[in-house]
N, C-alpha and C positions, 0 to 999 in steps of 0.2 A: 829149696829157697829159690826166691824170684830173683830173675837176673836183672840187671840195669836197664835193660831195652824193655823189659816188660814192664817196668814201674814208670818209666817214661812213656810208654802208650796209653797207660792208665791214667797220667796226671794230664796227658792232652786230652783224653776223651772227656774228664772233668771239666777241663777249661772250656771246651767246645760246650759242653750242658749248660756251664754256668754261662757263657756269651749268648747262647739261645733263649736262656730264660730273661735274660735283660733285655735282649730283642723283641721278644714277646711284649715284656712290661713295657717299654719304649711305645712300642707300635699301640699298644692299649690305651696310655696314656695321652700318645698323641690324637688318637680317635676320640678320647673323651672330650680333648680341648677343642678339637675342631667341634664337634656336636655343639658344647657350650657357646662358642663363638659363634655357629649359626644361629641358634638358640635367641642368644642376646640380640643380634641384628635383627631377627623377626620380630623380637618382642620390641624393640626400636622402632622399626617399620611400623609395627600394627598402632604404636603409642602415636607417633606423629601423624600417622592416617587420621586416626580419631580425634585428633586435637584439632587438625585443621580441614577435617572432613568429617564432623560428626554425623552418625546415624540422624537422618531426617525423613521426613515425611517428601514423596516428590512434589518438588513446587507447583502451584496451580497456574494454568494458561488461561487467562481471560480472553473472551472472544475479542476479535478486531476485524473482522467484517459485519456486515450486515446481515449475512446468511447465518452466520456463527451467533450472534447475539439471538435472534429470531429461533435458534435452534436451544439456545440455552435455557431462554423463559419458557418455550413450549414443552420442552424434557421436564421442567421444576413444576409447571402448572399440571403437566399430564400424570405425574407422579401420585399426586395429591387427590387425584379422583376417585371417589369411593373411600376415602379416609375420614374417619372423625377428624375435626379439626385439633383434637388432643393428640392427634397421632401425627400430625404433618410436623415435619422436621424444621420447619421455620416459621416465622410470625405470621397470623393469619391476615393482618391487617397490610402486609406487606404482599400476601397471595392477592389479595383482593386488589389492590393497584396494580399487581403485574398482571392479571385478568385483562385491566381495562386499557392500561398500555399497550398491551399487545398489538392489540387492533389497531390503534392510532398509530403506532410503530410501521406496522405493515402498509397502512394507507398512505403514510408519509413518506417512505421507500418507494412505493408503486407512483406516486403523484411527480416524486423527482425522476423515476426512471423515463415516464412518459414526456416530461419536460426535457429532459436530455435529447430524447428520439426526435420530439418536433423542432429542438432548438438547431440541432444537426440537419433535418431537413430544409429548414428555412435557411441556414447557412449556406446551403448547397446553393438553394433558388437566386441568394442574393450573389455569390459567386459568379454564376451565369447571367445576371445582370450586370455585373461590374464589366467582365470581359465583352458585352454588347456595347457599353455607353462608352468605355474606354476606347472601340475600336469606331464608334460614330464621332466622338470629340478629335481622334486623330485624323480621321479620313477628312472631316470639315476643314482641320484648320490646313492641311497639307492642299486642298483643292484651293483653299484661300490665296495659299501664297502661290501656286501654279497660276490662278488668275491675275494675281499682282504682277508677276513675272511676264505673263503675256501683253499685259497692259489692258486687261478687260475692268479691272478694279485699281482703282487708285491705292498707292503705298499708305496712304494717310489713312485708309479705312482700320488698318490696324487698331487704330485707337479707340475704336468702338468696341473693341473685344478685349483693350485692357494688352495687347501681343506685342506692342511696338519695342518692347525692351528684349523681345526674345528672335525677333527677325524671321529667319526660316527654321528656327529650334523649337523643338516641341517643349511646352511646360510639364512641369512633374505632373504625372497621373497614377501615384502608385495607392495612395489612401483614398478611404471612401471621401474624407473631407476634400481631397483634391480634386475629385469627378463630381460631386456637389457644385464644388465652386466653379470650373470650369465651365461645366454645363450650364449652368446659369447665366454665367458671363458671356457665354456665344450666343445663348437664346436673347437675351436681352441686348447684345450688342447688334445681332442682326435686324431685330425688329427696329432697332433706332437708326441702323443705316440705312433702312426699306423707307422708313418714315421721312428719311430726309432725301430721298428720290433715288436712294442706290438699286440696282438690278439684283433680284434674290439670288441667292447660291442655290446650284442644282447640285445633285449626286454628290454629296446627300443634299436633301433641302431640310431647313430646319426646322419643319416640320416631323420629318422622320426623326432628329436628333432629339426633338422635346417628347415624342413619346417614349422613347426609350428614358432618356431622364426623368419622367414622371415615374415610369414603373421603378426604376432604381430608387426613387425618395421614399416610394408607399414600403417596397419591401425593405428597404433600410431602416424606418423609423419603428416597422413591425418587428422587425429584429433587435434593433435596440431595446424596444419594450419587452422582448422575451429574455432578452438578455438579462432585464432587471428581475424581472418576475423569475427567472433560474436560480440567480444569485440570492432572492428572498428565499426562495425554496430549498437552497443549499444551506443556508443560514439557521433555517427551520429545522431540517434534517439533523445539521450537525449538534443541536440541542437536544433533539431525541436520541441520539446516539450517544451522547452524556449521561442523560435521564436513564438509559437502557444499561450503561456499563454502571453505574450509582446502583440501581436496582439487582443486577445480578451479582454485584458486590457482596451488596446486603444479605439477600437470598444463600450466597455463599457461605457466607460467615457463619450466620445462624444454623446453617446447616452441621458446619463442623462442630460448633459448639455443641450442639443437639448430640454428635455421634463421640464427643473427646472422651468419653470414660471408655471407649473401645481400645481395643490393639491397631497398630499401626494399619494394616491389611484391610482387618475390618471396616475401620474408618473410612479408609479410601472408597472400600466396596460399596458401602453404604451411600457415601456422599456423592459417588459417581451415577446414581440412579437418580439422583436428583439433578443430573447434569452439569455437576462439579468437574472440570478437565484437569488431570493431572499429567504431568511429564517427568519421566524420569531421567535422572541427570545419568550422563556416561558410567560413573561408578558406582551407580546403584541398581538395586534389582529387586524386584517384587518378590514376596515369599513365595507365589507362585511360580516365578522362575526359577528361584533357588531349588524347590522341592521337584522341579521335573528332572 
């Protein structure tokens, strides 16, 4: 017959086993709940991502420089070489337009580049002549004022040059218009003063100032003419750029329509052969990147 102590020990063991079973079940239930929660969160995140970032083809990047426009048109034209017209992925009339336009576009860009170089050279020459004429005008007025101060020339002589209101100060000589105005006033004023019996100015003589004035005016008019030509060329090239953009867009749209029946990756690869440029967004990956 079992003692009371043995009975109590047996009951304790049974109780411990029951508790262990309960703990295992609770742990299992907890794990299932955590797994379900994680799955729900993942599913929700994926759904939201798909909602706001639906899977799409990478976006097209149209060319935004003259070099890129030239490359895009050249690649589209070169891809058609050796192909039957029925096998070309875009309209044959568009191809003909592209061939004629490409040479026109290249010529227009080249002409504008040459105009810019020539304009920069003429501007550099004009800047040098500006400095020279400004120096001669400044020295002429300073020497005139010193001659008046020494009593060699009457102070009334300033009226010939319209310098009366400036006294010993120099007039404004900042712009091309200022230099052109004061150069002519000094030349005409000196001639009028000498005609009225005045002694010619020396160091600098008015003849020296006149030589620099004439050179400046010739270069100024030439530069202004070149500026007008440059602006016209710029407007012409801007129109060419717009036509190039429209032509490239038309080609790319036709190409994508031709390959619309293919998968996204196949469509992209085929279109890229015609110069279509794709850019992947940060959250997108091409099929090639995924499989690597």
